[in-house]
DRENMI-422340 format. One line per 4 residues: number of its first residue (from 0); their letters; for each residue x, y, z of C-alpha. Coordinates in pm, whole numbers, plus 32768, in hexadecimal, padded with zeros to 4 digits. Layout:
<nodes>
NUM> A> X Y Z; ...
</nodes>
This chain:
<nodes>
0> MISR> 8000 8000 8000; 8101 8103 806C; 8252 80CD 7FD4; 82EA 8221 7F89
4> IDPS> 834B 82EF 80B8; 8483 83BE 8074; 8521 8464 81A4; 85F0 8544 80C1
8> APEP> 84C0 85CB 8005; 844D 872E 804F; 82EB 86B4 809E; 82C3 8664 8212
12> LFAQ> 82B6 84F2 8269; 8152 8504 82EF; 80E1 85A6 81AA; 818D 8494 80E2
16> VATQ> 80D2 838A 81A8; 7F85 843C 8176; 7FCC 8464 8002; 801E 82F2 7FE0
20> VRLA> 7ED7 8290 808A; 7E14 8375 7FA0; 7EC9 82E4 7E72; 7E85 817F 7EE7
24> VAAG> 7D11 81CE 7F01; 7D0F 8279 7DAD; 7DC3 8153 7D0D; 7CD3 8058 7DA4
28> ELAP> 7DE5 7FB9 7E78; 7D2C 8020 7FB1; 7BB3 8023 7FB9; 7B08 815A 8041
32> GARL> 7A98 80FC 819D; 7BA2 7FEE 81C5; 7C65 7FF9 8306; 7DCE 8062 8312
36> PAAR> 7EC3 7F98 83E0; 7EED 800E 8546; 7FC1 8149 855B; 80D9 8098 8615
40> TLAE> 80E1 7F7B 8516; 80E4 806B 83F0; 81F2 8140 8493; 82CE 800F 84CD
44> SLAL> 82A0 7F94 8368; 8306 80E9 82DF; 841B 8123 83E0; 836B 8261 8455
48> NVHT> 830F 82EB 85A6; 81AC 8292 860B; 815F 8405 8636; 81AF 843D 84C6
52> VLRA> 80AB 8338 8466; 7FAF 83C9 855A; 7FE4 8523 84C5; 7FAA 8493 8368
56> DQEL> 7E6A 83F5 83E8; 7DF9 8543 8474; 7E4C 85EB 8329; 7D71 84EE 8276
60> RDNG> 7C57 8521 8370; 7C69 869B 8353; 7C84 86AC 81D9; 7BD2 8570 8167
64> GGRP> 7C57 84E5 8027; 7BEB 837D 8044; 7C54 8337 81A7; 7BF4 81D8 8210
68> APRP> 7B16 81AD 8341; 7BCA 81C3 848D; 7C24 8083 853D; 7B4E 805C 8675
72> RSDH> 7C04 8090 87BD; 7BF3 7F85 88C3; 7BDA 7FDD 8A31; 7CC2 7F07 8B03
76> R> 7C6F 7F92 8C56
</nodes>
């Protein structure tokens, strides 16, 4: 799904992640409404900080663009 994150690019990392998600939806690689991997899992697979992935998620929520549905949170109290 996300394969091109370039730390040397002028575009911020979070924006690159958000762009890749939008492109995956547009290309039919990711269905609208499909769940993304957990932020920690995605961050590890991309060798990014989890906060970078969370910021990309927030960017997608704020600006739309084919963001998949959020993964439900589980309460482990």
